[in-house]
C-alpha positions as CSV (number, residue, x, y, z in Angstrom):
1,M,-17.2,4.5,-19.3
2,A,-17.9,4.2,-15.2
3,V,-17.8,0.8,-13.8
4,L,-18.5,0.3,-10.0
5,A,-15.4,-1.3,-8.3
6,S,-15.8,-4.0,-5.5
7,G,-13.8,-2.8,-2.9
8,S,-16.2,-2.6,0.0
9,V,-14.8,-3.4,4.2
10,P,-13.8,-7.3,3.4
11,G,-10.3,-6.5,2.5
12,V,-10.8,-3.5,5.6
13,A,-11.7,-6.8,7.4
14,R,-9.0,-9.4,5.7
15,E,-5.6,-6.9,6.7
16,Q,-7.9,-6.5,10.1
17,F,-7.7,-10.5,10.8
18,E,-4.3,-10.8,9.8
19,L,-2.8,-7.8,12.7
20,A,-4.6,-9.6,14.9
21,L,-2.9,-12.7,13.8
22,G,0.4,-11.2,13.8
23,R,-0.4,-9.9,17.3
24,S,-1.9,-13.5,19.3
25,R,1.3,-15.3,17.8
26,E,1.6,-17.5,21.9
27,L,-2.2,-18.3,20.7
28,C,-0.8,-20.9,18.1
29,C,2.9,-23.0,18.0
30,A,5.9,-21.4,18.6
31,K,8.1,-22.6,16.4
32,P,8.5,-20.6,13.0
33,V,5.9,-22.6,10.0
34,D,7.1,-23.2,6.4
35,C,3.3,-23.5,5.1
36,S,2.4,-22.3,1.8
37,S,-1.6,-23.0,2.2
38,R,-4.2,-21.0,4.5
39,C,-2.9,-20.9,8.0
40,L,-3.1,-18.7,11.2
41,R,0.3,-18.7,11.7
42,R,2.2,-17.0,9.2
43,R,0.8,-13.8,7.6
44,S,2.4,-13.9,3.9
45,C,0.0,-16.8,2.7
46,Y,-2.4,-14.2,0.7
47,H,-2.0,-15.8,-2.7
48,Q,-4.2,-18.0,-1.1
49,P,-8.3,-18.0,-0.5
50,A,-8.7,-16.2,2.7
51,P,-12.2,-18.3,4.8
52,V,-15.5,-16.5,4.8
53,A,-15.7,-14.5,8.1
54,V,-12.0,-12.4,6.7
55,H,-13.9,-11.4,3.2
56,G,-17.5,-10.2,5.1
57,Q,-19.8,-13.1,4.3
58,A,-20.9,-13.2,7.8
59,P,-20.4,-11.9,11.5
60,W,-18.3,-12.5,13.2
61,P,-20.6,-13.4,15.6
62,K,-22.1,-15.8,13.8
63,L,-18.4,-17.8,12.5
64,P,-18.8,-21.0,12.3
65,L,-15.2,-23.1,13.4
66,E,-15.0,-24.9,10.8
67,N,-13.8,-22.0,8.4
68,V,-11.3,-20.9,10.5
69,L,-10.1,-25.0,11.4
70,R,-9.9,-24.5,7.6
71,L,-7.7,-22.4,7.9
72,G,-4.8,-25.0,8.6
73,P,-4.9,-27.5,6.9
74,C,-0.9,-27.9,7.6
75,G,-1.1,-30.6,10.7
76,V,0.8,-27.4,12.5
77,P,0.5,-28.4,16.1
78,G,-2.3,-25.7,17.6
79,L,-3.6,-24.7,14.4
80,N,-6.3,-27.5,14.9
81,D,-7.1,-27.5,17.9
82,R,-11.2,-26.4,18.8
83,S,-10.6,-24.8,21.8
84,T,-7.8,-22.9,20.6
85,V,-9.1,-20.8,18.1
86,A,-12.3,-20.3,20.1
87,R,-10.3,-18.9,22.5
88,W,-8.4,-16.8,19.7
89,L,-12.2,-15.4,18.4
90,R,-13.2,-14.6,22.2
91,L,-9.6,-12.4,21.7
92,M,-9.5,-10.9,18.8
93,R,-13.3,-9.8,17.6
94,P,-13.7,-6.8,19.3
95,R,-10.5,-5.9,17.0
96,I,-11.3,-7.1,14.2
97,L,-15.9,-5.8,14.8
98,A,-13.8,-2.0,15.8
99,G,-11.7,-1.8,13.1
100,E,-15.2,-2.6,10.7
101,K,-16.9,0.3,12.8
102,K,-14.2,2.9,11.6
103,M,-14.0,1.6,7.9
104,S,-18.2,1.7,7.6
105,M,-17.5,6.2,8.0
106,I,-16.0,5.9,4.9
107,T,-17.9,3.2,3.1
108,N,-20.8,4.6,3.7
109,Q,-19.1,7.9,1.8
110,P,-20.1,8.5,-1.7
111,P,-17.4,6.8,-3.5
112,H,-13.8,7.6,-4.6
113,R,-13.2,8.3,-8.5
114,L,-10.5,6.7,-10.1
115,L,-9.8,7.7,-13.7
116,G,-7.8,5.9,-16.4
117,L,-7.3,2.0,-17.9
118,Y,-6.2,-1.0,-16.0
119,D,-3.7,-2.1,-18.8
120,S,-1.4,1.5,-17.6
121,P,0.4,-0.2,-14.1
122,F,-0.1,3.2,-12.5
123,V,-3.5,3.7,-12.4
124,R,-3.7,-0.4,-11.6
125,R,-1.2,0.0,-8.6
126,V,-3.9,2.4,-7.1
127,A,-6.6,0.5,-8.0
128,I,-5.4,-3.0,-6.2
129,T,-4.2,-0.6,-3.0
130,M,-8.1,0.8,-3.0
131,Q,-9.1,-3.3,-4.0
132,F,-7.1,-3.9,-0.8
133,Y,-7.8,-1.3,2.3
134,G,-12.0,-2.2,1.4
135,I,-12.5,1.3,0.1
136,P,-15.1,1.3,-3.0
137,Y,-14.2,3.5,-6.3
138,E,-16.0,4.2,-9.0
139,H,-13.4,3.4,-12.2
140,I,-14.1,5.7,-14.8
141,S,-12.7,4.0,-17.5
142,L,-11.0,6.4,-20.3
143,S,-7.8,6.5,-22.3
144,V,-5.5,8.9,-22.5
145,F,-4.5,8.3,-26.1
146,R,-9.0,7.1,-26.9
147,H,-10.8,9.4,-25.8
148,M,-9.5,12.6,-25.8
149,E,-12.3,14.4,-25.5
150,A,-14.1,12.4,-22.9
151,M,-10.9,13.1,-21.1
152,R,-11.0,16.5,-21.7
153,G,-13.4,18.1,-19.4
154,I,-12.1,15.5,-17.1
155,N,-8.6,15.9,-16.8
156,P,-8.1,18.2,-19.4
157,L,-3.7,17.1,-18.3
158,F,-4.3,13.4,-20.0
159,K,-2.5,12.3,-17.5
160,V,-3.4,8.9,-15.2
161,P,-4.3,7.9,-12.2
162,M,-6.5,11.0,-11.2
163,L,-8.3,10.5,-8.2
164,T,-11.7,12.4,-7.2
165,L,-12.2,11.9,-3.6
166,P,-16.1,12.2,-2.2
167,N,-15.2,16.1,-1.7
168,G,-14.4,17.1,-5.2
169,E,-10.6,17.1,-4.4
170,K,-8.5,15.7,-7.8
171,L,-5.5,14.4,-7.4
172,H,-2.8,13.3,-9.7
173,E,0.3,10.7,-9.9
174,S,0.7,7.5,-8.8
175,A,3.0,8.1,-5.7
176,Y,1.3,10.7,-4.1
177,L,-2.5,8.8,-4.7
178,L,-0.9,5.6,-2.6
179,D,0.2,7.9,-0.3
180,Y,-3.1,9.1,0.3
181,L,-4.8,5.7,0.9
182,D,-2.3,4.8,3.7
183,E,-3.2,7.8,5.0
184,L,-7.2,7.7,4.9
185,A,-6.1,3.4,6.2
186,S,-4.4,4.7,9.1
187,Q,-7.4,6.4,10.0
188,T,-9.6,3.7,10.6
189,G,-6.7,2.0,12.5
190,V,-5.3,-0.8,9.8
191,S,-2.0,-1.5,8.9
192,P,-1.0,0.8,6.1
193,L,0.8,-1.0,3.3
194,V,3.8,1.5,3.5
195,P,5.3,2.2,7.3
196,R,4.4,5.5,8.2
197,T,8.0,6.7,10.1
198,G,11.0,4.6,10.5
199,P,14.0,2.8,9.2
200,E,11.5,0.2,7.2
201,R,9.5,3.3,5.5
202,R,12.4,4.1,3.8
203,R,13.3,0.5,2.8
204,V,10.1,0.1,1.5
205,Q,9.9,3.7,-0.2
206,Q,13.4,2.2,-0.7
207,M,11.7,-0.9,-3.2
208,M,9.1,0.8,-4.6
209,A,11.8,3.2,-6.6
210,L,13.4,0.4,-7.8
211,A,9.7,-1.2,-8.6
212,M,8.9,2.1,-11.1
213,I,11.9,2.0,-12.0
214,A,11.8,-1.2,-13.5
215,T,7.9,-0.2,-15.1
216,E,8.4,3.5,-16.3
217,K,11.4,2.1,-18.6
218,A,9.5,-0.6,-20.0
219,V,7.2,2.2,-20.7
220,A,9.3,4.2,-22.4
221,L,10.2,0.6,-24.2
222,E,7.1,0.3,-24.9
223,Y,6.3,4.1,-26.3
224,E,9.6,3.9,-28.5
225,R,8.3,0.5,-29.9
226,K,5.7,2.1,-31.6
227,R,7.8,5.0,-33.6
228,P,7.8,4.6,-37.0
229,P,11.3,2.2,-37.5
230,E,13.0,4.3,-38.9
231,R,12.5,6.8,-36.2
232,Q,13.3,4.1,-34.0
233,W,16.5,4.5,-32.1
234,P,18.5,0.9,-31.2
235,D,21.1,2.3,-28.6
236,W,17.9,4.1,-26.8
237,S,16.0,0.9,-26.6
238,S,18.8,-0.4,-25.4
239,R,19.7,1.4,-23.0
240,L,16.2,1.3,-21.4
241,R,16.3,-2.3,-21.4
242,D,19.6,-2.7,-19.3
243,Q,18.0,-0.3,-16.5
244,M,14.3,-2.3,-16.7
245,R,16.0,-5.8,-15.9
246,Q,19.0,-3.9,-13.9
247,A,16.4,-2.3,-11.1
248,F,14.8,-6.4,-11.8
249,A,17.5,-8.1,-10.8
250,L,18.7,-5.6,-7.4
251,L,14.4,-6.7,-6.8
252,E,15.0,-10.4,-6.7
253,E,18.4,-9.7,-4.8
254,G,16.3,-7.7,-2.3
255,F,13.8,-10.7,-0.6
256,D,12.9,-10.4,2.1
257,G,12.2,-14.1,3.6
258,D,8.9,-14.4,1.1
259,F,8.3,-10.5,0.7
260,L,10.8,-8.0,-0.5
261,V,10.0,-6.2,3.0
262,A,9.8,-7.0,6.5
263,D,7.8,-10.7,5.1
264,R,4.8,-9.5,5.2
265,L,3.4,-7.7,2.4
266,T,3.9,-4.0,1.7
267,Q,3.3,-1.9,-0.7
268,A,6.7,-2.7,-2.7
269,D,4.9,-6.1,-3.6
270,I,2.8,-4.8,-4.9
271,S,4.3,-2.2,-6.5
272,S,6.8,-4.9,-8.1
273,V,4.1,-7.3,-8.9
274,V,2.4,-4.6,-11.3
275,G,5.4,-3.6,-12.7
276,I,6.1,-7.3,-13.9
277,G,2.3,-7.8,-15.4
278,F,2.9,-4.9,-17.5
279,V,5.6,-6.7,-18.8
280,R,4.6,-9.2,-19.9
281,Y,1.4,-8.4,-20.8
282,V,2.5,-6.1,-23.3
283,L,5.7,-6.7,-23.6
284,P,6.3,-10.3,-23.0
285,H,9.9,-10.3,-25.4
286,E,11.3,-8.0,-23.2
287,W,11.0,-10.5,-20.3
288,P,13.2,-13.0,-19.5
289,T,11.9,-16.1,-18.0
290,G,14.0,-17.8,-15.3
291,D,15.8,-15.0,-14.7
292,Y,14.4,-13.4,-11.6
293,P,12.2,-16.8,-10.0
294,R,11.5,-15.8,-6.6
295,L,9.7,-12.1,-8.3
296,E,7.7,-15.0,-11.1
297,R,6.4,-16.7,-7.6
298,L,5.8,-13.7,-6.4
299,A,3.7,-12.2,-9.3
300,E,2.4,-15.5,-8.9
301,R,0.7,-15.9,-6.1
302,L,0.2,-11.7,-5.9
303,E,-2.0,-12.2,-9.1
304,A,-4.2,-15.3,-7.5
305,S,-5.4,-13.2,-5.1
306,A,-8.9,-11.1,-4.9
307,P,-7.4,-7.7,-5.2
308,F,-5.7,-8.2,-8.0
309,K,-7.8,-10.6,-9.9
310,A,-10.7,-7.9,-9.2
311,V,-8.3,-5.8,-11.8
312,P,-7.6,-7.5,-14.5
313,I,-4.8,-5.7,-17.1
314,D,-6.6,-6.6,-19.7
315,A,-10.4,-3.9,-18.0
Protein backbone atom coordinates (compact mmCIF):
# COMPACT_ATOMS: atom_id res chain seq x y z
CA MET A 1 0.00 0.00 0.00
CA ALA A 2 1.38 3.40 -0.96
CA VAL A 3 0.86 6.40 1.25
CA LEU A 4 2.10 9.91 0.53
CA ALA A 5 3.94 10.98 3.66
CA SER A 6 3.77 14.47 5.02
CA GLY A 7 7.44 15.43 4.85
CA SER A 8 7.59 18.95 3.41
CA VAL A 9 9.34 22.30 3.59
CA PRO A 10 8.30 23.01 7.23
CA GLY A 11 10.89 20.57 8.62
CA VAL A 12 13.65 22.40 6.81
CA ALA A 13 12.31 25.77 7.85
CA ARG A 14 12.54 24.65 11.46
CA GLU A 15 16.16 23.57 11.01
CA GLN A 16 16.98 26.91 9.38
CA PHE A 17 15.28 28.61 12.30
CA GLU A 18 17.29 26.62 14.83
CA LEU A 19 20.55 27.28 12.99
CA ALA A 20 19.84 30.98 12.85
CA LEU A 21 19.14 30.98 16.56
CA GLY A 22 22.46 29.36 17.27
CA ARG A 23 24.22 32.12 15.30
CA SER A 24 22.31 34.94 16.97
CA ARG A 25 22.92 34.34 20.65
CA GLU A 26 24.05 37.91 21.16
CA LEU A 27 20.47 39.01 20.51
CA CYS A 28 19.22 36.84 23.37
CA CYS A 29 20.43 36.59 26.92
CA ALA A 30 24.14 36.19 27.52
CA LYS A 31 23.96 33.60 30.27
CA PRO A 32 23.15 29.89 29.81
CA VAL A 33 19.58 28.77 30.20
CA ASP A 34 18.21 25.69 31.90
CA CYS A 35 14.86 25.69 30.18
CA SER A 36 12.69 22.59 29.78
CA SER A 37 10.10 24.36 27.64
CA ARG A 38 10.22 26.30 24.38
CA CYS A 39 12.98 28.84 24.29
CA LEU A 40 14.73 30.98 21.70
CA ARG A 41 18.05 30.46 23.37
CA ARG A 42 18.38 26.67 23.30
CA ARG A 43 18.49 24.48 20.22
CA SER A 44 17.90 21.39 22.36
CA CYS A 45 14.18 21.96 22.93
CA TYR A 46 13.12 19.86 19.92
CA HIS A 47 10.55 17.99 21.97
CA GLN A 48 8.25 21.00 22.16
CA PRO A 49 5.82 22.12 19.44
CA ALA A 50 7.43 24.68 17.19
CA PRO A 51 5.76 28.04 16.52
CA VAL A 52 3.57 28.68 13.50
CA ALA A 53 6.31 30.22 11.38
CA VAL A 54 8.77 27.41 11.99
CA HIS A 55 6.29 24.88 10.67
CA GLY A 56 5.65 27.01 7.61
CA GLN A 57 1.99 27.67 8.33
CA ALA A 58 2.47 31.39 7.75
CA PRO A 59 5.04 33.26 5.61
CA TRP A 60 7.79 34.99 7.51
CA PRO A 61 6.83 38.51 6.32
CA LYS A 62 3.37 38.06 7.88
CA LEU A 63 4.58 36.43 11.08
CA PRO A 64 2.77 37.90 14.10
CA LEU A 65 5.35 38.94 16.65
CA GLU A 66 3.37 37.11 19.33
CA ASN A 67 4.27 33.80 17.67
CA VAL A 68 7.92 34.46 18.38
CA LEU A 69 7.32 35.83 21.84
CA ARG A 70 5.54 32.60 22.75
CA LEU A 71 8.84 30.78 22.28
CA GLY A 72 10.29 32.26 25.46
CA PRO A 73 7.94 31.73 28.41
CA CYS A 74 10.81 30.84 30.74
CA GLY A 75 11.33 34.46 31.78
CA VAL A 76 14.96 34.65 30.65
CA PRO A 77 16.09 38.30 30.19
CA GLY A 78 15.78 39.41 26.60
CA LEU A 79 13.47 36.66 25.34
CA ASN A 80 10.31 38.64 25.99
CA ASP A 81 11.70 41.96 24.77
CA ARG A 82 9.66 42.80 21.66
CA SER A 83 12.31 45.08 20.16
CA THR A 84 14.99 42.38 20.53
CA VAL A 85 12.81 39.76 18.87
CA ALA A 86 11.86 42.17 16.07
CA ARG A 87 15.54 42.94 15.46
CA TRP A 88 16.34 39.24 15.40
CA LEU A 89 13.60 38.63 12.81
CA ARG A 90 14.86 41.41 10.55
CA LEU A 91 18.37 39.92 10.58
CA MET A 92 17.44 36.26 10.21
CA ARG A 93 14.45 36.31 7.87
CA PRO A 94 16.55 36.50 4.65
CA ARG A 95 18.54 33.42 5.68
CA ILE A 96 15.42 31.42 6.46
CA LEU A 97 13.69 32.41 3.22
CA ALA A 98 16.83 31.54 1.25
CA GLY A 99 16.83 28.07 2.80
CA GLU A 100 13.16 27.57 1.94
CA LYS A 101 13.81 28.67 -1.67
CA LYS A 102 16.63 26.14 -2.03
CA MET A 103 14.50 23.39 -0.55
CA SER A 104 11.71 24.09 -3.02
CA MET A 105 14.03 22.74 -5.72
CA ILE A 106 13.74 19.34 -3.99
CA THR A 107 10.10 19.45 -2.94
CA ASN A 108 8.99 20.38 -6.48
CA GLN A 109 10.47 17.16 -7.86
CA PRO A 110 8.58 13.84 -7.96
CA PRO A 111 8.63 12.37 -4.44
CA HIS A 112 11.07 9.76 -3.26
CA ARG A 113 9.59 6.31 -2.57
CA LEU A 114 10.45 4.56 0.69
CA LEU A 115 9.80 0.83 0.85
CA GLY A 116 9.22 -1.01 4.13
CA LEU A 117 7.13 -1.00 7.29
CA TYR A 118 7.69 1.44 10.13
CA ASP A 119 7.98 -1.41 12.65
CA SER A 120 11.43 -1.95 11.13
CA PRO A 121 13.80 0.35 13.05
CA PHE A 122 15.93 0.70 9.92
CA VAL A 123 13.00 1.91 7.84
CA ARG A 124 11.72 4.11 10.63
CA ARG A 125 14.97 6.03 11.17
CA VAL A 126 15.12 6.84 7.45
CA ALA A 127 11.50 8.00 7.41
CA ILE A 128 11.96 10.16 10.53
CA THR A 129 15.05 11.74 8.98
CA MET A 130 13.08 12.57 5.83
CA GLN A 131 10.35 14.10 7.99
CA PHE A 132 12.95 16.15 9.86
CA TYR A 133 14.49 17.45 6.64
CA GLY A 134 11.07 18.03 5.10
CA ILE A 135 11.73 15.78 2.08
CA PRO A 136 8.45 14.51 0.59
CA TYR A 137 8.21 10.78 0.01
CA GLU A 138 5.74 8.11 -0.94
CA HIS A 139 5.61 5.31 1.63
CA ILE A 140 5.28 1.84 0.11
CA SER A 141 4.02 -0.10 3.11
CA LEU A 142 4.95 -3.70 2.29
CA SER A 143 6.26 -6.46 4.56
CA VAL A 144 9.14 -8.69 3.44
CA PHE A 145 7.26 -11.60 5.04
CA ARG A 146 3.55 -10.99 4.47
CA HIS A 147 3.72 -9.34 1.03
CA MET A 148 6.40 -11.38 -0.71
CA GLU A 149 4.73 -11.52 -4.11
CA ALA A 150 4.11 -7.77 -4.20
CA MET A 151 7.63 -7.16 -2.90
CA ARG A 152 9.28 -9.44 -5.48
CA GLY A 153 8.69 -7.13 -8.43
CA ILE A 154 9.84 -4.04 -6.52
CA ASN A 155 12.73 -5.37 -4.48
CA PRO A 156 13.83 -8.95 -5.23
CA LEU A 157 16.39 -8.69 -2.40
CA PHE A 158 13.48 -8.74 0.09
CA LYS A 159 15.47 -6.32 2.26
CA VAL A 160 14.26 -3.00 3.58
CA PRO A 161 14.52 -0.09 3.61
CA MET A 162 14.88 0.66 -0.06
CA LEU A 163 14.69 4.25 -1.28
CA THR A 164 13.82 5.03 -4.89
CA LEU A 165 15.07 8.46 -5.93
CA PRO A 166 13.09 10.81 -8.20
CA ASN A 167 15.33 9.76 -11.13
CA GLY A 168 14.54 6.07 -10.55
CA GLU A 169 17.82 5.14 -8.86
CA LYS A 170 17.40 2.65 -5.99
CA LEU A 171 19.39 2.76 -2.76
CA HIS A 172 19.71 0.01 -0.14
CA GLU A 173 20.91 -0.11 3.50
CA SER A 174 19.71 2.54 5.94
CA ALA A 175 23.20 3.88 6.67
CA TYR A 176 23.74 4.75 3.00
CA LEU A 177 20.23 6.18 2.72
CA LEU A 178 20.93 8.47 5.67
CA ASP A 179 24.19 9.61 4.10
CA TYR A 180 22.33 10.44 0.88
CA LEU A 181 19.72 12.45 2.84
CA ASP A 182 22.46 14.34 4.68
CA GLU A 183 24.08 15.18 1.35
CA LEU A 184 20.74 16.36 0.00
CA ALA A 185 20.21 18.55 3.05
CA SER A 186 23.72 20.01 2.81
CA GLN A 187 23.09 21.02 -0.79
CA THR A 188 20.18 23.19 0.37
CA GLY A 189 22.20 24.87 3.13
CA VAL A 190 20.66 22.81 5.95
CA SER A 191 22.94 21.53 8.69
CA PRO A 192 23.08 17.72 8.30
CA LEU A 193 22.27 15.41 11.19
CA VAL A 194 25.70 13.83 10.71
CA PRO A 195 28.50 16.40 10.30
CA ARG A 196 30.28 16.01 6.99
CA THR A 197 33.84 16.15 8.37
CA GLY A 198 35.92 16.33 11.53
CA PRO A 199 35.97 14.82 15.03
CA GLU A 200 32.28 15.54 15.61
CA ARG A 201 31.40 13.42 12.59
CA ARG A 202 33.36 10.49 14.04
CA ARG A 203 31.71 10.96 17.42
CA VAL A 204 28.22 10.96 15.91
CA GLN A 205 29.01 7.91 13.80
CA GLN A 206 30.36 6.06 16.82
CA MET A 207 27.18 6.74 18.78
CA MET A 208 25.15 5.65 15.74
CA ALA A 209 27.16 2.42 15.63
CA LEU A 210 26.31 1.71 19.27
CA ALA A 211 22.66 2.42 18.58
CA MET A 212 22.67 0.01 15.64
CA ILE A 213 24.49 -2.68 17.64
CA ALA A 214 21.78 -2.49 20.30
CA THR A 215 19.05 -2.50 17.65
CA GLU A 216 20.48 -5.37 15.63
CA LYS A 217 20.84 -7.53 18.77
CA ALA A 218 17.23 -6.76 19.66
CA VAL A 219 16.11 -7.80 16.16
CA ALA A 220 18.11 -11.03 16.50
CA LEU A 221 16.46 -11.68 19.87
CA GLU A 222 13.05 -11.31 18.25
CA TYR A 223 13.95 -13.74 15.46
CA GLU A 224 15.26 -16.25 18.00
CA ARG A 225 12.05 -15.91 20.01
CA LYS A 226 10.01 -16.81 16.91
CA ARG A 227 11.79 -20.10 16.43
CA PRO A 228 10.07 -23.27 17.67
CA PRO A 229 10.78 -23.70 21.41
CA GLU A 230 12.76 -26.89 20.85
CA ARG A 231 15.07 -25.05 18.44
CA GLN A 232 15.75 -21.99 20.57
CA TRP A 233 19.24 -21.66 22.08
CA PRO A 234 19.07 -20.03 25.54
CA ASP A 235 22.81 -19.31 25.65
CA TRP A 236 22.61 -17.48 22.33
CA SER A 237 19.64 -15.41 23.52
CA SER A 238 21.53 -14.53 26.69
CA ARG A 239 24.54 -13.41 24.67
CA LEU A 240 22.39 -11.23 22.41
CA ARG A 241 20.66 -9.70 25.43
CA ASP A 242 23.98 -8.88 27.11
CA GLN A 243 25.31 -7.25 23.94
CA MET A 244 22.14 -5.19 23.52
CA ARG A 245 22.23 -3.95 27.09
CA GLN A 246 25.95 -3.19 26.95
CA ALA A 247 25.44 -1.05 23.86
CA PHE A 248 22.62 0.85 25.56
CA ALA A 249 24.81 1.29 28.65
CA LEU A 250 27.59 2.85 26.56
CA LEU A 251 25.08 5.22 24.99
CA GLU A 252 23.82 6.16 28.45
CA GLU A 253 27.37 7.03 29.51
CA GLY A 254 28.05 9.05 26.36
CA PHE A 255 25.64 11.95 26.78
CA ASP A 256 26.90 15.47 26.12
CA GLY A 257 24.26 17.65 27.74
CA ASP A 258 20.69 16.90 26.70
CA PHE A 259 21.81 14.98 23.62
CA LEU A 260 24.42 12.37 22.79
CA VAL A 261 26.81 14.62 20.85
CA ALA A 262 27.57 18.35 21.05
CA ASP A 263 24.37 19.06 23.03
CA ARG A 264 22.31 19.17 19.85
CA LEU A 265 20.12 16.80 17.89
CA THR A 266 22.06 14.47 15.58
CA GLN A 267 21.41 11.18 13.85
CA ALA A 268 22.87 9.47 16.92
CA ASP A 269 19.85 10.60 18.92
CA ILE A 270 17.32 9.62 16.25
CA SER A 271 18.83 6.17 15.71
CA SER A 272 19.10 5.51 19.44
CA VAL A 273 15.48 6.48 20.15
CA VAL A 274 14.27 4.42 17.17
CA GLY A 275 16.11 1.41 18.61
CA ILE A 276 14.61 1.97 22.03
CA GLY A 277 11.17 2.27 20.47
CA PHE A 278 11.63 -1.07 18.70
CA VAL A 279 12.61 -2.86 21.91
CA ARG A 280 9.74 -1.33 23.87
CA TYR A 281 7.21 -2.17 21.14
CA VAL A 282 8.32 -5.64 20.05
CA LEU A 283 10.19 -6.90 23.14
CA PRO A 284 8.82 -4.88 26.07
CA HIS A 285 9.96 -7.53 28.54
CA GLU A 286 13.57 -6.99 27.39
CA TRP A 287 13.66 -3.25 28.20
CA PRO A 288 15.07 -2.75 31.74
CA THR A 289 12.96 0.24 32.81
CA GLY A 290 14.96 2.67 34.95
CA ASP A 291 18.41 1.38 34.00
CA TYR A 292 19.02 4.10 31.38
CA PRO A 293 17.28 7.26 32.67
CA ARG A 294 18.94 9.69 30.24
CA LEU A 295 18.08 7.53 27.25
CA GLU A 296 14.51 7.24 28.50
CA ARG A 297 14.20 11.01 28.86
CA LEU A 298 15.63 11.50 25.37
CA ALA A 299 13.16 8.96 23.98
CA GLU A 300 10.25 10.68 25.69
CA ARG A 301 11.20 14.04 24.19
CA LEU A 302 11.83 12.85 20.66
CA GLU A 303 8.86 10.49 20.44
CA ALA A 304 6.68 13.51 21.27
CA SER A 305 8.16 15.56 18.41
CA ALA A 306 6.48 16.05 15.04
CA PRO A 307 8.92 13.98 12.91
CA PHE A 308 8.54 10.96 15.20
CA LYS A 309 4.78 11.30 15.51
CA ALA A 310 4.51 11.36 11.73
CA VAL A 311 6.20 7.93 11.62
CA PRO A 312 4.37 5.75 14.19
CA ILE A 313 5.94 2.36 14.77
CA ASP A 314 2.56 0.63 14.65
CA ALA A 315 1.50 2.15 11.30
